[in-house]
PLY file of the C-alpha trace (Angstrom):
ply
format ascii 1.0
element vertex 300
property float x
property float y
property float z
element edge 299
property int vertex1
property int vertex2
end_header
19.92 1.52 -54.51
20.28 -0.98 -51.69
22.83 1.21 -49.90
20.46 4.20 -50.23
17.56 2.28 -48.66
19.83 1.14 -45.80
20.98 4.71 -45.16
17.37 5.94 -45.16
16.43 3.21 -42.66
19.36 4.14 -40.42
18.41 7.82 -40.63
14.80 7.03 -39.70
15.90 4.91 -36.74
18.25 7.65 -35.56
15.50 10.26 -35.77
13.14 7.94 -33.88
15.70 7.53 -31.09
16.18 11.29 -30.89
12.45 11.95 -30.63
12.08 9.19 -28.01
14.97 10.66 -26.00
13.41 14.13 -26.23
10.06 12.96 -24.87
11.61 10.73 -22.20
14.04 13.39 -20.95
11.52 15.22 -18.65
10.49 11.93 -17.02
14.10 10.84 -16.63
15.01 14.18 -15.03
12.07 14.02 -12.61
12.89 10.43 -11.62
16.53 11.32 -11.10
15.81 14.39 -8.97
12.88 13.09 -6.91
13.52 9.32 -6.74
17.05 8.15 -7.50
18.96 11.06 -5.93
17.00 10.93 -2.61
17.60 7.16 -2.38
21.34 7.56 -2.95
21.54 10.55 -0.59
19.68 8.60 2.10
22.27 5.84 2.06
25.09 8.41 2.07
23.55 10.26 5.06
23.18 6.96 6.93
26.96 6.91 7.27
27.01 10.08 9.38
26.03 11.22 12.85
24.08 14.38 12.07
21.15 16.30 13.51
19.90 17.42 10.10
20.44 21.12 10.79
24.05 21.96 11.57
26.88 21.77 9.07
28.83 19.54 11.44
28.65 15.97 10.20
30.59 13.17 11.82
31.35 10.19 9.62
30.80 6.93 11.53
30.77 4.44 8.68
28.45 1.50 9.34
27.83 2.47 12.96
24.20 3.39 12.33
23.62 0.15 10.45
25.07 -1.90 13.32
22.73 -0.06 15.66
19.77 -0.70 13.35
20.39 -4.44 13.23
20.27 -4.60 17.04
17.37 -2.12 17.37
14.38 -4.02 18.82
12.03 -1.07 18.21
12.75 -1.16 14.48
12.08 -4.89 14.23
8.86 -4.50 16.22
7.83 -1.84 13.71
8.70 -4.19 10.85
6.65 -6.95 12.47
3.68 -4.58 12.78
4.06 -3.71 9.09
3.96 -7.41 8.22
0.82 -7.93 10.33
-0.87 -5.03 8.55
0.27 -6.41 5.20
-1.15 -9.90 5.79
-4.43 -8.75 7.31
-4.92 -6.04 4.66
-4.59 -8.62 1.89
-6.87 -11.08 3.71
-9.56 -8.46 4.36
-9.44 -5.92 1.55
-9.16 -8.21 -1.45
-11.96 -10.70 -0.57
-14.36 -7.92 0.46
-13.42 -5.83 -2.58
-14.04 -8.85 -4.82
-17.37 -9.57 -3.13
-18.55 -5.96 -3.57
-17.42 -5.91 -7.20
-19.22 -9.19 -7.88
-22.40 -7.87 -6.26
-22.28 -4.69 -8.37
-21.41 -6.55 -11.57
-24.30 -8.99 -11.19
-26.69 -6.21 -10.13
-26.11 -3.98 -13.13
-27.04 -0.30 -13.43
-29.75 -0.45 -10.77
-26.99 -0.67 -8.11
-25.11 2.43 -9.29
-25.95 4.24 -6.05
-23.95 1.65 -4.12
-20.92 2.31 -6.32
-21.02 5.96 -5.26
-21.64 5.29 -1.57
-19.01 2.59 -1.21
-16.40 4.65 -3.08
-16.69 7.67 -0.74
-14.10 6.49 1.86
-11.40 6.41 -0.81
-12.12 10.02 -1.72
-11.45 11.21 1.82
-8.06 12.31 3.10
-6.25 9.78 5.29
-5.60 12.52 7.84
-9.30 13.42 7.92
-10.24 9.76 8.35
-7.69 9.46 11.14
-9.21 12.37 13.06
-12.74 11.11 12.33
-12.10 7.68 13.81
-10.03 9.09 16.68
-13.12 10.95 17.85
-15.48 8.08 16.96
-13.40 5.61 18.99
-12.67 7.96 21.89
-12.96 6.36 25.33
-15.30 9.05 26.63
-18.17 9.91 24.30
-16.96 7.83 21.39
-19.34 5.85 19.21
-18.25 2.43 20.47
-18.34 3.51 24.12
-21.77 5.08 23.63
-23.21 1.92 22.06
-21.65 -0.18 24.83
-23.30 2.13 27.37
-26.72 1.48 25.84
-26.31 -2.18 26.73
-25.03 -1.52 30.22
-21.32 -1.74 29.44
-18.58 0.68 30.36
-16.24 2.79 28.27
-14.17 0.93 25.70
-10.69 2.15 24.84
-9.76 0.48 21.55
-6.92 2.80 20.56
-5.42 3.06 24.05
-5.25 -0.70 24.62
-2.03 -2.29 23.26
-3.93 -5.53 22.57
-6.57 -3.92 20.35
-4.92 -0.77 18.95
-3.24 -2.39 15.94
-6.29 -4.42 14.91
-8.48 -1.32 15.24
-6.18 0.69 13.00
-6.08 -2.15 10.46
-9.90 -2.17 10.28
-9.89 1.58 9.64
-7.29 1.14 6.90
-9.40 -1.59 5.30
-12.49 0.62 5.52
-10.69 3.32 3.56
-8.93 1.24 0.90
-11.36 -1.62 0.20
-13.25 0.59 -2.32
-10.05 0.78 -4.38
-10.01 -2.99 -4.82
-13.75 -2.95 -5.47
-13.19 -0.64 -8.45
-10.12 -2.64 -9.47
-12.11 -5.87 -9.67
-15.03 -4.15 -11.37
-12.59 -3.18 -14.12
-11.35 -6.78 -14.20
-14.93 -8.03 -14.65
-15.33 -5.80 -17.71
-12.38 -7.60 -19.32
-14.31 -10.88 -19.26
-16.24 -11.12 -22.57
-19.98 -11.05 -22.11
-20.18 -13.97 -24.55
-18.58 -16.16 -21.88
-21.38 -15.30 -19.43
-24.06 -15.90 -22.06
-22.55 -19.25 -23.02
-22.46 -20.32 -19.38
-26.12 -19.34 -18.89
-27.15 -21.20 -22.05
-25.38 -24.30 -20.73
-27.49 -24.02 -17.57
-24.90 -22.58 -15.17
-26.22 -20.58 -12.25
-24.65 -17.24 -11.30
-22.82 -18.96 -8.49
-21.42 -21.63 -10.78
-20.43 -18.96 -13.31
-18.55 -17.01 -10.64
-16.72 -19.91 -8.99
-15.90 -21.97 -12.10
-15.46 -19.32 -14.82
-15.13 -15.75 -13.56
-12.92 -16.42 -10.53
-10.22 -18.34 -12.46
-10.16 -15.54 -15.03
-9.74 -12.98 -12.21
-6.70 -14.70 -10.68
-4.14 -12.48 -12.50
-5.96 -9.37 -11.27
-6.06 -10.79 -7.75
-2.29 -11.33 -7.84
-1.72 -7.74 -8.96
-4.09 -6.49 -6.25
-2.19 -8.50 -3.62
1.10 -6.90 -4.70
-0.44 -3.41 -4.59
-1.88 -4.06 -1.12
1.42 -5.48 0.11
3.55 -2.53 -1.04
1.04 -0.02 0.31
0.87 -1.79 3.67
4.63 -1.62 4.15
4.74 2.17 3.84
1.68 3.34 5.79
2.26 6.50 7.79
-0.31 9.29 7.87
-3.44 7.54 9.15
-1.63 5.63 11.89
0.42 8.65 12.95
-2.77 10.70 13.35
-4.71 8.00 15.21
-2.11 6.59 17.59
1.29 8.16 16.85
2.71 4.63 16.99
1.42 3.99 20.50
0.45 2.94 23.01
4.06 1.94 23.54
5.18 0.34 20.30
1.95 -1.58 19.63
1.20 0.35 16.41
4.69 1.59 15.61
5.55 1.21 11.93
8.81 1.64 10.07
7.64 4.94 8.60
6.52 6.40 11.94
9.74 5.21 13.60
11.78 6.84 10.83
9.86 10.11 11.27
10.42 10.15 15.01
14.14 9.48 14.68
14.61 12.11 11.98
12.33 14.96 13.01
11.60 14.48 16.71
14.94 13.41 18.13
16.80 15.15 15.26
18.96 12.13 14.62
18.95 12.48 10.85
21.80 10.04 10.33
20.02 7.21 12.12
16.68 8.24 10.63
18.23 7.88 7.18
19.49 4.44 8.20
15.94 3.47 9.21
14.71 4.76 5.83
17.41 2.75 4.07
16.51 -0.38 6.01
12.86 0.21 5.21
13.73 0.52 1.50
15.73 -2.71 1.51
13.09 -4.69 3.43
10.22 -3.48 1.26
12.20 -4.35 -1.87
13.05 -7.79 -0.50
9.47 -8.60 0.57
8.13 -7.34 -2.77
10.53 -9.47 -4.78
9.79 -12.57 -2.70
6.04 -12.03 -2.99
6.16 -11.50 -6.76
8.33 -14.60 -7.09
5.83 -16.68 -5.11
2.83 -15.32 -7.01
4.35 -15.60 -10.46
6.64 -18.56 -9.87
4.25 -21.19 -11.22
3.71 -20.35 -14.86
2.27 -22.55 -17.46
4.81 -24.07 -19.79
0 1
1 2
2 3
3 4
4 5
5 6
6 7
7 8
8 9
9 10
10 11
11 12
12 13
13 14
14 15
15 16
16 17
17 18
18 19
19 20
20 21
21 22
22 23
23 24
24 25
25 26
26 27
27 28
28 29
29 30
30 31
31 32
32 33
33 34
34 35
35 36
36 37
37 38
38 39
39 40
40 41
41 42
42 43
43 44
44 45
45 46
46 47
47 48
48 49
49 50
50 51
51 52
52 53
53 54
54 55
55 56
56 57
57 58
58 59
59 60
60 61
61 62
62 63
63 64
64 65
65 66
66 67
67 68
68 69
69 70
70 71
71 72
72 73
73 74
74 75
75 76
76 77
77 78
78 79
79 80
80 81
81 82
82 83
83 84
84 85
85 86
86 87
87 88
88 89
89 90
90 91
91 92
92 93
93 94
94 95
95 96
96 97
97 98
98 99
99 100
100 101
101 102
102 103
103 104
104 105
105 106
106 107
107 108
108 109
109 110
110 111
111 112
112 113
113 114
114 115
115 116
116 117
117 118
118 119
119 120
120 121
121 122
122 123
123 124
124 125
125 126
126 127
127 128
128 129
129 130
130 131
131 132
132 133
133 134
134 135
135 136
136 137
137 138
138 139
139 140
140 141
141 142
142 143
143 144
144 145
145 146
146 147
147 148
148 149
149 150
150 151
151 152
152 153
153 154
154 155
155 156
156 157
157 158
158 159
159 160
160 161
161 162
162 163
163 164
164 165
165 166
166 167
167 168
168 169
169 170
170 171
171 172
172 173
173 174
174 175
175 176
176 177
177 178
178 179
179 180
180 181
181 182
182 183
183 184
184 185
185 186
186 187
187 188
188 189
189 190
190 191
191 192
192 193
193 194
194 195
195 196
196 197
197 198
198 199
199 200
200 201
201 202
202 203
203 204
204 205
205 206
206 207
207 208
208 209
209 210
210 211
211 212
212 213
213 214
214 215
215 216
216 217
217 218
218 219
219 220
220 221
221 222
222 223
223 224
224 225
225 226
226 227
227 228
228 229
229 230
230 231
231 232
232 233
233 234
234 235
235 236
236 237
237 238
238 239
239 240
240 241
241 242
242 243
243 244
244 245
245 246
246 247
247 248
248 249
249 250
250 251
251 252
252 253
253 254
254 255
255 256
256 257
257 258
258 259
259 260
260 261
261 262
262 263
263 264
264 265
265 266
266 267
267 268
268 269
269 270
270 271
271 272
272 273
273 274
274 275
275 276
276 277
277 278
278 279
279 280
280 281
281 282
282 283
283 284
284 285
285 286
286 287
287 288
288 289
289 290
290 291
291 292
292 293
293 294
294 295
295 296
296 297
297 298
298 299
């Protein structure tokens, strides 16, 4: 009888594994074809000198990687990515938290603000890029027009190397801050209402409730939001490519735009793949370091 029950248990476990494998197979195939294979192929292509079109490939080993290490343009692009990453976290998360707090405390009467503030996230990044390109145009742009009302001249924010990157960062924050607003609104709903009621009964003001109770409970969500913002900041492409194309000069050049130019403008697919591989390695490294720093101090 005991052997029969063991055999039935083994049969059930085997059937469970088969069903799990059947349902996981489509996902595994998609990941292999669209994620793992492109990554492997990118590193393989980085070992060749190739224009991406002809069948003539010249194997050069680590020649492209040696060139990448000494490529100042690539490291400038990486630096710009880091600047965007830091400023995006410092701007998007606090503002998103402030908006979520305002909406959570205001209740249903502020629903209209939820809709209005969420609109930028619904728009295409390319459309936003074109919108702000015209709005910030030197001649006839919104900023230049307002400056003219006060007796000032035309202002070229996107054409000035000193202001182009900061301008683009503000546009990025305008688009993606609503995401973190919704993210923190969801986090607020995870705080039991009994906690708020208990704090009010004990005489806590809304400010005291937020700073001493709600904010500490939101720390895990803030860490997750920081990681999401960081990873997204390191792979920006479309909005910046539309607004500045990486210029003027290399002031807004990012790793993704530099990779695109090398691969599809100069048709140096081998080196473009090397840039993509370097981008993959750097993003992975920065992500691991950030997660280690954020999650390193855990309670015993």
